[in-house]
C-alpha positions as CSV (number, residue, x, y, z in Angstrom):
1,M,51.8,118.2,11.6
2,T,52.0,117.1,8.0
3,V,53.6,113.8,7.3
4,T,55.2,113.4,3.9
5,T,55.9,110.1,2.3
6,P,59.2,109.9,0.5
7,P,58.9,109.0,-3.2
8,S,59.4,105.4,-4.0
9,N,62.7,104.5,-5.8
10,S,61.1,101.6,-7.6
11,A,60.8,102.2,-11.4
12,A,57.4,102.3,-13.0
13,P,56.2,99.0,-14.4
14,V,57.1,98.5,-18.1
15,E,54.2,97.3,-20.2
16,S,55.4,94.4,-22.4
17,S,53.9,94.0,-25.8
18,S,54.0,91.2,-28.2
19,P,55.9,91.6,-31.5
20,R,52.5,91.8,-33.4
21,E,51.3,94.6,-31.1
22,W,54.6,96.5,-31.5
23,M,54.4,96.3,-35.3
24,L,50.8,97.4,-35.4
25,E,51.6,100.4,-33.1
26,N,54.8,101.5,-34.8
27,L,54.8,100.3,-38.4
28,F,51.1,99.9,-39.4
29,N,49.4,102.6,-37.3
30,T,48.4,104.8,-40.2
31,W,47.8,104.2,-43.9
32,Y,50.8,106.1,-45.0
33,N,53.1,104.3,-42.5
34,T,51.7,101.0,-43.8
35,I,52.5,102.0,-47.4
36,L,56.0,103.2,-46.4
37,T,56.7,100.0,-44.4
38,L,55.6,97.8,-47.3
39,V,57.7,99.7,-49.9
40,I,60.8,99.7,-47.7
41,S,60.3,96.0,-46.9
42,G,60.0,95.2,-50.5
43,L,63.1,97.1,-51.5
44,L,65.1,95.4,-48.7
45,F,63.8,91.9,-49.7
46,W,64.6,92.6,-53.4
47,T,68.1,93.8,-52.5
48,F,68.8,90.9,-50.2
49,A,67.5,88.3,-52.6
50,S,69.5,89.8,-55.5
51,L,72.6,89.7,-53.3
52,I,72.0,86.0,-52.5
53,I,71.4,85.1,-56.1
54,W,74.6,86.9,-57.2
55,A,76.6,85.3,-54.4
56,R,75.5,81.8,-55.3
57,T,75.4,81.9,-59.1
58,E,77.6,84.7,-60.5
59,A,80.3,85.4,-57.9
60,K,83.6,83.6,-58.1
61,W,84.8,83.3,-54.5
62,S,87.9,81.3,-55.3
63,V,89.8,84.6,-55.3
64,I,89.4,84.8,-51.5
65,P,90.8,81.4,-50.3
66,A,93.5,81.6,-53.0
67,N,94.8,84.9,-51.5
68,L,93.9,84.6,-47.8
69,P,97.5,84.9,-46.5
70,L,97.9,88.0,-48.6
71,F,94.8,89.6,-47.2
72,F,95.8,89.0,-43.6
73,V,99.6,89.3,-43.6
74,G,100.7,90.5,-47.0
75,R,104.0,89.2,-48.3
76,F,105.3,88.2,-44.9
77,P,107.6,85.2,-45.3
78,S,105.7,81.9,-44.9
79,D,108.5,80.3,-42.9
80,Q,108.1,83.0,-40.3
81,Y,104.4,82.6,-39.7
82,W,105.1,81.0,-36.3
83,R,105.9,84.5,-35.1
84,L,102.4,85.7,-36.0
85,W,100.8,82.8,-34.3
86,I,102.7,83.7,-31.1
87,V,101.4,87.3,-31.4
88,L,97.9,86.0,-31.9
89,T,98.3,83.7,-28.9
90,L,99.5,86.6,-26.7
91,I,96.6,88.8,-27.8
92,C,94.0,86.1,-27.2
93,L,95.5,85.3,-23.8
94,L,95.5,88.9,-22.7
95,A,92.1,89.6,-24.2
96,G,90.6,86.7,-22.2
97,L,92.3,87.8,-19.0
98,T,91.1,91.4,-19.5
99,W,87.6,90.2,-20.0
100,G,87.6,88.0,-16.9
101,I,89.2,90.7,-14.7
102,L,86.8,93.5,-15.8
103,A,83.8,91.1,-15.4
104,R,84.9,90.0,-11.9
105,N,81.7,91.3,-10.4
106,V,79.4,89.7,-12.9
107,P,77.5,86.8,-11.4
108,V,77.6,84.6,-14.5
109,L,80.5,85.2,-16.9
110,F,79.3,83.0,-19.7
111,R,75.7,83.9,-20.2
112,Q,73.5,82.3,-22.8
113,N,74.1,84.9,-25.5
114,I,77.9,84.7,-24.8
115,V,77.8,80.9,-25.2
116,I,75.8,81.3,-28.5
117,I,78.3,83.8,-29.9
118,I,81.3,81.6,-28.9
119,S,79.7,78.6,-30.5
120,F,78.9,80.6,-33.7
121,V,82.6,81.8,-33.9
122,C,83.9,78.2,-33.4
123,M,81.5,77.0,-36.2
124,M,82.8,79.8,-38.5
125,M,86.4,78.8,-37.8
126,T,85.6,75.3,-39.1
127,L,84.5,76.9,-42.4
128,V,87.6,79.1,-43.0
129,P,89.2,77.9,-46.3
130,V,92.5,76.9,-44.8
131,G,94.1,73.6,-43.9
132,I,92.8,71.5,-41.0
133,P,95.8,72.2,-38.7
134,Y,95.1,76.0,-39.1
135,R,91.4,75.5,-38.3
136,I,92.3,73.6,-35.2
137,L,94.7,76.5,-34.2
138,L,91.9,79.0,-34.8
139,I,89.4,77.1,-32.7
140,G,92.2,76.7,-30.0
141,M,92.5,80.5,-30.0
142,V,88.8,80.9,-29.3
143,L,89.0,78.4,-26.5
144,L,92.1,80.1,-25.1
145,V,90.1,83.4,-24.8
146,V,87.4,81.5,-22.9
147,A,89.8,79.7,-20.6
148,S,91.8,82.8,-19.8
149,A,88.6,84.7,-19.2
150,W,87.5,82.2,-16.6
151,G,91.0,82.2,-15.1
152,G,91.1,86.0,-15.0
153,K,87.9,86.2,-13.1
154,Q,89.0,83.6,-10.6
155,L,92.4,85.3,-10.2
156,S,90.8,88.8,-9.7
157,K,88.9,87.5,-6.7
158,T,92.2,87.0,-4.8
159,Q,94.1,89.8,-6.5
160,P,91.7,92.7,-6.9
161,D,94.6,95.1,-7.9
162,L,95.1,93.4,-11.2
163,T,93.0,96.0,-13.1
164,K,95.6,98.7,-12.7
165,W,98.2,96.4,-14.5
166,L,96.1,95.8,-17.6
167,P,97.2,98.9,-19.6
168,F,100.8,98.2,-18.9
169,S,100.3,94.5,-19.9
170,W,98.8,95.6,-23.3
171,F,101.7,98.0,-23.8
172,I,104.2,95.2,-23.2
173,C,102.2,93.0,-25.5
174,L,102.4,95.6,-28.3
175,I,106.2,95.9,-27.9
176,I,106.6,92.2,-28.0
177,S,104.4,91.9,-31.1
178,V,106.3,94.6,-33.0
179,W,109.6,92.8,-32.1
180,L,108.2,89.4,-33.3
181,I,106.9,90.9,-36.5
182,G,110.0,93.0,-37.4
183,G,112.7,90.8,-35.9
184,G,116.0,91.9,-34.6
185,L,117.5,91.2,-31.1
186,G,118.1,87.6,-31.9
187,L,115.4,87.1,-34.5
188,E,115.8,87.3,-38.3
189,S,114.8,90.7,-39.5
190,V,111.8,91.0,-41.8
191,S,111.8,94.1,-44.0
192,T,108.9,96.4,-43.6
193,N,108.4,96.1,-47.4
194,L,107.1,92.6,-46.7
195,W,104.5,93.8,-44.1
196,G,101.0,94.2,-45.5
197,G,97.4,93.3,-45.4
198,L,95.2,93.4,-42.3
199,M,98.3,93.0,-40.1
200,L,99.8,96.3,-41.3
201,T,96.4,98.1,-41.1
202,L,95.9,97.1,-37.5
203,L,99.4,97.7,-36.4
204,M,99.5,101.3,-37.9
205,S,96.0,102.0,-36.5
206,I,96.9,100.9,-32.9
207,I,100.2,102.7,-32.8
208,S,98.7,105.9,-34.3
209,I,95.8,105.8,-31.8
210,L,98.1,105.3,-28.8
211,L,100.2,108.3,-30.0
212,C,97.5,110.7,-31.0
213,F,95.5,110.4,-27.8
214,P,98.0,112.0,-25.4
215,I,99.0,114.6,-28.0
216,G,95.4,115.5,-28.6
217,V,94.7,115.9,-24.9
218,M,97.7,118.1,-24.5
219,L,96.7,120.3,-27.5
220,A,93.2,120.6,-26.1
221,L,94.6,121.7,-22.7
222,G,97.1,124.0,-24.5
223,R,94.3,125.7,-26.4
224,Q,92.6,126.5,-23.1
225,S,95.8,127.6,-21.4
226,S,96.1,131.0,-19.9
227,L,99.7,131.3,-21.3
228,P,99.5,133.2,-24.6
229,I,102.4,131.5,-26.3
230,I,101.2,128.0,-25.5
231,R,97.6,128.9,-26.5
232,F,98.8,130.4,-29.8
233,L,101.0,127.4,-30.7
234,S,98.2,125.0,-30.0
235,I,95.7,126.9,-32.0
236,A,98.1,127.3,-34.9
237,Y,98.9,123.6,-35.0
238,I,95.2,122.6,-34.8
239,E,94.0,125.0,-37.4
240,V,96.9,124.3,-39.9
241,I,96.6,120.5,-39.7
242,R,92.8,120.6,-39.9
243,G,93.1,122.8,-43.0
244,L,95.1,120.2,-44.8
245,P,93.8,117.0,-46.4
246,L,95.2,113.8,-44.9
247,I,96.5,112.6,-48.3
248,T,98.6,115.9,-48.5
249,I,100.2,115.1,-45.1
250,L,101.0,111.5,-46.2
251,F,102.5,112.7,-49.5
252,M,104.7,115.2,-47.6
253,G,105.9,112.5,-45.3
254,Q,106.6,110.0,-48.0
255,V,108.0,112.2,-50.7
256,L,109.1,115.6,-49.4
257,V,110.6,114.7,-46.0
258,P,113.3,112.3,-47.4
259,L,114.5,115.1,-49.8
260,F,115.6,117.2,-46.8
261,L,117.4,114.4,-44.9
262,P,120.7,112.7,-45.6
263,E,120.6,109.2,-47.2
264,G,121.4,107.4,-43.9
265,M,118.9,109.3,-41.9
266,R,115.7,108.7,-43.8
267,P,113.1,107.1,-41.5
268,D,111.2,104.0,-42.5
269,R,108.2,104.7,-44.7
270,I,105.9,103.0,-42.3
271,L,107.2,105.2,-39.5
272,R,106.6,108.3,-41.7
273,A,103.0,107.1,-42.4
274,I,102.4,106.6,-38.6
275,V,103.7,110.1,-38.0
276,G,101.4,111.6,-40.6
277,L,98.3,109.7,-39.3
278,T,99.2,110.8,-35.7
279,M,99.6,114.5,-36.6
280,F,96.3,114.5,-38.5
281,S,94.2,112.7,-35.9
282,S,95.7,114.5,-32.9
283,A,94.4,117.8,-34.2
284,Y,90.8,116.5,-34.6
285,L,91.0,114.7,-31.3
286,A,92.1,117.9,-29.6
287,E,88.8,119.6,-30.7
288,N,86.8,116.6,-29.4
289,V,88.5,116.8,-26.0
290,R,88.1,120.6,-25.9
291,G,84.3,120.1,-26.3
292,G,84.4,117.9,-23.2
293,L,86.5,120.5,-21.3
294,Q,84.0,123.3,-22.1
295,A,81.2,121.1,-20.7
296,I,82.7,121.1,-17.2
297,P,81.1,123.7,-15.0
298,R,83.5,126.5,-13.9
299,G,82.3,125.9,-10.3
300,Q,84.0,122.5,-10.1
301,I,87.4,124.1,-10.9
302,E,86.8,126.8,-8.3
303,A,85.8,124.2,-5.7
304,A,88.9,122.2,-6.4
305,K,91.1,125.3,-5.9
306,A,89.2,126.1,-2.7
307,L,90.2,122.6,-1.4
308,G,93.8,123.4,-2.0
309,L,94.4,121.5,-5.2
310,N,96.9,123.0,-7.6
311,T,96.4,123.2,-11.4
312,P,97.9,119.8,-12.3
313,L,95.8,118.0,-9.6
314,T,92.7,119.9,-10.6
315,L,93.1,118.8,-14.2
316,G,94.1,115.2,-13.4
317,L,91.5,114.5,-10.7
318,V,88.5,116.7,-11.5
319,V,88.5,118.1,-15.0
320,L,90.0,115.5,-17.3
321,P,88.1,112.4,-16.0
322,Q,84.8,114.2,-16.6
323,A,85.8,115.7,-19.9
324,L,87.0,112.4,-21.3
325,K,83.9,110.6,-20.2
326,I,81.8,113.2,-22.0
327,S,83.9,113.0,-25.1
328,I,84.0,109.2,-25.4
329,P,81.6,109.0,-28.4
330,S,83.4,111.6,-30.4
331,I,86.9,110.2,-29.4
332,V,85.9,106.7,-30.5
333,G,84.4,108.1,-33.7
334,Q,87.8,109.7,-34.4
335,F,89.6,106.4,-33.7
336,I,87.2,104.6,-36.2
337,S,87.9,107.4,-38.7
338,L,91.6,106.9,-38.2
339,F,91.2,103.1,-38.8
340,Q,89.4,103.8,-42.0
341,D,91.9,106.5,-43.1
342,T,94.6,103.9,-43.3
343,T,93.1,103.0,-46.8
344,L,94.8,106.2,-48.1
345,L,98.1,104.6,-47.4
346,A,97.6,102.5,-50.6
347,I,98.0,105.7,-52.6
348,V,101.5,106.3,-51.2
349,G,102.7,102.8,-51.9
350,L,102.0,100.9,-48.6
351,V,100.3,97.5,-49.1
352,E,97.8,97.6,-46.2
353,L,94.5,95.8,-46.6
354,L,93.2,97.9,-49.5
355,G,96.7,98.1,-51.1
356,I,97.1,94.3,-51.1
357,S,93.6,94.0,-52.5
358,R,94.6,96.1,-55.5
359,S,97.7,94.0,-56.0
360,I,95.6,90.9,-56.0
361,L,93.2,92.4,-58.5
362,A,96.2,93.2,-60.8
363,N,96.9,89.4,-61.1
364,P,95.7,88.2,-64.5
365,K,94.0,85.2,-62.8
366,F,91.7,87.5,-60.8
367,L,90.9,90.3,-63.3
368,G,87.4,91.6,-62.8
369,R,86.8,90.1,-59.3
370,Y,86.3,93.6,-57.8
371,S,83.0,92.9,-56.2
372,E,84.1,89.8,-54.4
373,V,87.4,91.3,-53.1
374,Y,85.9,94.7,-52.1
375,L,83.0,93.0,-50.4
376,F,85.3,90.8,-48.4
377,I,87.6,93.6,-47.2
378,G,84.4,95.7,-46.5
379,I,83.2,93.1,-44.1
380,L,86.6,93.1,-42.4
381,Y,86.5,96.9,-42.0
382,W,83.0,96.8,-40.7
383,L,83.8,94.1,-38.2
384,F,86.6,96.0,-36.5
385,C,84.7,99.3,-36.6
386,Y,81.7,97.6,-35.0
387,L,83.8,96.0,-32.3
388,M,85.3,99.5,-31.5
389,S,81.8,101.0,-31.3
390,Q,80.6,98.2,-29.0
391,A,83.6,98.6,-26.8
392,S,82.8,102.3,-26.6
393,R,79.2,101.6,-25.5
394,K,80.3,99.2,-22.8
395,L,82.8,101.8,-21.5
396,E,80.1,104.4,-21.5
397,Q,77.8,102.1,-19.5
398,Q,80.5,101.4,-16.9
399,L,81.5,105.0,-16.5
400,N,77.9,106.3,-16.3
401,T,77.7,107.3,-12.7
402,E,74.4,109.1,-13.1
403,R,72.2,106.0,-13.5
404,N,69.3,105.7,-11.2
């Protein structure tokens, strides 16, 4: 009788190497790799040194602190800034609670790297070129995130069902934020002509993302439908919209649509821009989701039908969860592209972050300060895109059920 020993589940030991050994093995292992490493290192050092010299000697950074409110909120009335602080407080509170609830199973919530990041952010808040009261408020927002994260983790231990309420809470927060920014229902109305800057960019991006995601999923399902009319309409919409540049759709929404409507029925121009962004992004998102749907083996659908599941249950419980998990990188890439596409709104007259920057550069006091202004808004765009990509990676890690 042959006795077989089951394979061990322990992973193979990983050989650790010092930084010097890693560099010798990967960067200086051959003569041509050594030359290539030295040339690239020299170019990077020269570029970085030139940038530092320009930033310290030639750049005139006074354009940034002088126009900081315009960059972030546009021409929003200064006497109504308290509304925006309430919105920021709600976002920080809910962000901290979400962090704590999702990390309820983590042994240590504030690890060393998290503490270092929080300390760095607080230090940066003290350097923001605003008044001392505003600096204290900004540091208070960071501490609110930390405190609510700790509270969310403690609360989730006694209320484990809080996770299912997080999407609904964020949706309510969005509605309250729009109400506080726009006014009405007891608050003084603020015209959308005064909305601008980073606030308008984020608001339009978030609303467009929330609208294009379900539309894109339905279009992807419609393109795979067995009903000819639904499949034809879905394919026609996707192919037509993907064949048009986004700027064309935005111009049609801003210029042509009002010509066919009565004077009193013309929708707000921000609403028209959101509709254009949603229409354009949903067509591309549908193709991303369709790629995930095609990756699901046919046998899983047949197995679900053999268990007695009807088509809606099969899609909702078996097909879509796997397809969306597969499509996370491409979906988030489309969301990042949508966020960057908001820069085109400046061409149709909306003063989002790029539009308000052009208005600032048109001021005679700041003529020629293109490098400083565009570098600043470039950092802002990169920061939000990087946060979206990091959130995508964390979501992929949590949903990865095939790890050893």
